[in-house]
N, C-alpha and C positions, 0 to 999 in steps of 0.2 A: 357261123351263120352269116349269110350275106343278105342285108336288108334291102328289098326293092322299094322304090319310091312309093308304090301303091300298097305296101304292106299295112294292114289295119293297125291303128295306134293301140287299140286294146290288146291285140296279140303281142305287140312289142312290150307293152307294160307287163303282161303276164310272164314273158320271158325274163324281164328284168327282175320281177319279184322272185322267180325261181332261182335266178343267179345269186341274188342277195341272200335268200334263205339258205342256199347250199353252203355259203361261206359262214354266215353268222352262227348257224346251228352247229357247226363243227369247227369253230374258230380256233380252239386250242390246238387241235391236230394240224390244221392248215398253217397256223403261224409257225409251229415247230418245223414243218416241212419247208416253209419259205425260208426260215433262218438257215437251215442246213444247206439249201441250194445257194443262198447268197454267200455263205462262208466258203463253200466249195469253189466258188468263182473268185475267191480272194477279196470279197467285199468285207469291210468291217461292220459289225452289227452290235448295237447297244440297245438295251431296253430302258425306257424312261417312264416312270409312273406318274409324276406330277410335273408342273411347269418348273418348279425349283430344281427338281431332279434332272430335268431336261437341260436346264441352264448349266448345271454342274458338269454334266456329261460332255456338253459341247465345249465348255471351258477346258476340261481335262483332255480333250481331243485336239486342242489347238497345237499346231506343230512347233510354235515358238512360245517362249515364256513371256515375251513382250512384243508389241508392235506387229500384231497380225493384221494384215490388210484384208478386211472382210466386206463382201457385198451381201446385203440381205435382200432376199426375194421371197419374203413370207408376209402374210397379212398383218401380223402383229409381232413385234420383236419382244421376246420375254424380258420383263423389267430388269431382272438380274443381269442379263447380257448387255443391256443398253448402257450400263455404267461400269463395265469391266475395262480397266485401263489397258489390259493386254490386247484389246481389240481397237483397231482404228477403222471406223466405218468408211467405205468407199462408195460413192453413188454409183449405182449400176450403169447409168447413162455414161459416166466418165470412163468406165471400163469398156463399154461397148464402142464408144467413139475413139478409143485409144489415147485419151488424155491422161489416164492414170492406169496403174497396174494394181492387181489384187492377187492374193495367194489363195483365197478361199471364197467360195459362194455357198451361202446357206439358203436352201430352198425347201419347198414342201411338195411331196408327191401327191398327186390327186388320187391315184389308185396304184395298185401293184397286182401282179398276176402270180398266183402260187404255182401253177402248173409249170411255168417257164422260168420263174425267178426273174421277173421283169418289173422295173419301176416305170410308171407312166406319169409324164409331166405334160400338162395342157396349158397352152398359151402363156407361157412364163415370160417374164421380162428378161430373164437370163438366157433365153433360148439360143442366142447367137454368141454367148460368152462361155459356154460350158467347157470349151477346149482352150480357154485362155488362163485358167487357174491350175494350181497344183493339187488342190483339194476341193472336193465337192461333199458338203454335208447335206443329207436329205432327211427331213422329218417326215415320218409316215404314220398317220393315225391307224391304229391296229384294226379299226373297223372298216377301213377303206381298201380291203383286198378283195380280189375276185378269184374264184377257184380255178376257172379255165380261161384260156386265151380267147375262146370263142364267145365268152360273155362280154368282152370289152366293147365290141361294136354296138351291142344292144344298149349298154349303159351310156356310152358316149353319144349315141343317137338321141336318147331321151334328154340327157343333160344339155346338149347343145340346142336341141329343138326348143326347149323352154327358155333358153337364154336369147336366142337370135333367130329361131326358125330355120337355121341352116342344118345341113345334113350331118356334118362333123366339125369338130373344132378346127380353127385355122392352122394351128400348129400342134403337133403331137410328137413328143420325144419319148422313145422307148429305150430304156437303158437296161440291158440284160448282161453286159460284159464290161469289164474295165476298158477304158479307151485312153488315148494319149493326147497330151498337150503338144502343139507344134510351136517351136520357137524359131521364127523366121530370121532372128538375128544371129543364129548359129547354124552354119552350113557344115554338115558332116562330110558329104561327098557332093560331087557335081549334081546340082538339081535336087538334092535331098537335104531337108532341114532336120535339125535336132528334135528328137521326140522324147518326151518325158511322160511317164505314166501318171494319170490323174488318180489320186487316192480317193476312193469313194467310201464314205461312212454313212451308214443308215441308222437312224434313231427311231426305233419302234415305240411310238408314243401312246401310252394307255389313256391318259387324260379322262379318267372316270369310266372307261368302257367296261372294264371287268366288274365294276360295281353295278352298272346297269344290267350286265349279263346275268346277275344273280336272280333277277326277276324275269320269269319266262314270258310275261306279258309285256313289260316295259322294254325288253330287248328289241321289240319291233321298231323302236325309235332308231336303232343302229342300222336299219336298212337304207337310211338316207344317202342320196348320191350328190347332195349339194346343188340341186338344180335351181333352187330358190323360188320354185313356183308357189309353194305354200305362202311365202311372204307376199307375193303379188295379189293374192286373192283374200287376204286376211283383213277384215274390217277393224278388228281390235288393234292390229299393228298399225293400220292407217290412222287410227285415233290416238294411240299411246306412243308409238315409235320406240317401244321398249323391248319387246320380245317377238320374234317370229314364232310361228307355231312349233317348229322343231326345236328352237331354243327354249321355249317355254316348257315343252315336254321334258327335254333333257335336264334342264335346270331343276325341275321338280321331282327328279328321281332321288333327290336328297331330302331327308326329313327337315333339315334346317331351312332349306329354301321353301318347302311347302308351308311351313309355319309362319312365314313373313307376309302372307297374303297376296303375293304377286300372282299366284295361280288364278285367283278369282278376279283380279283386276285386269287381266290381260287376255281374256278369252270371252267370246260371246257364244261359243259352242255352236256356231252356225253350220259346221260341217263342210265349209268350202274347201278346206285343206284336204279333207278325205277325198273329195271329188277330184282335186287337182293333182294329188301326189302320184307320180308315175310308177312308184314301187309299192303303192297300196298300203302305206303306213296308216293305221286306223287312229288318227289323231284324236277324234272325239272320244273313242273308247279309252284311250290312254289318259286323256285329261280327266274324264269321269273317274277312272280308277284312282288317279292321284288325289282328286277331290274327296273320294271315299276314304282314302288314307288319312286325310285331315279330320273328317267327321267321325271316323271310327265305325263300328258296326251299327250303331243306332241310326235309323233312317237311311240306311245304305241303299236299299231297293227303291225307296221313295225318291231319293236324289236322282237316281238313274232314270226313273220314269219322267221326272220333270224335265231333265235336260234332253231327253229324246224328243221332246216337243219343241225344242228351241228353234228348229228350222222353220217352224210355222211363223215365227216372228218376222222373218224376212219377207213374208208375203203380205204383211199388214201395211197397206199403202198410206193410210191417213193416221194422224197423230192420236186421234181418239181411240181407234181400235188397237193401235200399238200400245197405248197407255193401259187400256183395259186388260189386254193379254199379258202385258208385263206384270201388272199388279197381281193378276190371278196366278201366274206361273212362278213369279219370283218374289212375291211379297215377303216371304219369310227369309229370303236370302238378301239381307240389307246391302251387302257389297254390290251384287249384280243388279239389284233393283235400282239403287241409286245411280249406278253406272249407266244403265240404259236410260233412266229418266233424265239425266243431265246431258246426255248426248244430243246435240242439236241436228246432227246429220242423220240421213236415213240409214237403216240397217241393211246395207246392200249385200248382194251375193254375187256369184260369178257372172250372171246375166247382167246385173246392174253395172258391174265393172266394165264389161265389154261395151255396153251402150254408152257409158260415160266416156270411155276412151275414144269411141267413134265421134262423139260430139266435140271432144277436144281437138280432134284432127281436122274437123270441118272449118 
């Protein structure tokens, strides 16, 4: 699909939803197909269930027993890896400017395409260094695959649109076949440098995905494309700085997390995230379902009815009407009632955010 600049945004969102649904609902078969394609291309593939398991697999894949020079280009370095003596961290900027050498880059793929067996890296810090190392380790969240190559443009358009209002990311690396490192210090023939194949190892990282897949409703949370838009429109996150809507939903897929009360403290159930999500994740429905899991069967329908009226709270402009509505709707729920009562800021919604941003710019 080629997206024209005047293509309606709602149409693109629908295409993105269909693309994510196609993969998530048939994840097991698609992952098996992807693994076979990558192995046939001579990539190495490992399956990691937890962060500890991922750390162990990376450690066991190191080419040397000691002093592996490694550049990390991932959001968070697993704690177990950060203290392994066999790894000597090399700053990525030092590799890029030629001050130091490294043998391994550890990065994270943003997406992968099942149909073609392709890894997709977006705007990575290591983008100019991939052919300067002997080994590339790529961590891939098993929920972040796309069934078809034609789905990629749709997803990238939405992801980038919400980040910067640009059409596509500034840098896209597609890795579908092994490539070579060029050593300019070794000349084989006149005008030709020595080439060494870069060994690429893929770590298919579960990180709780299969657990979420067990619930047909909660698995909608796996449609996320990491655009970050739910975060920007969430009044609870603006107030608490603890959980974005997608983080809150995914965290509370586990009973232990639901019982600690974070679910009730970190959402106003305003529905802003429902409106903002480009792949139509039903955040409010998922949060209500998780709240019902805490409360059990008693009062289940009652809870849903109360929270369906939560959006009305955004429309209460003065403190008196807001207090009256809050007491009526949330009086029996002490956590939310106290939370709303203590908040000094207005309960803003998407429109409020836009107006507030315009005033800041003036």
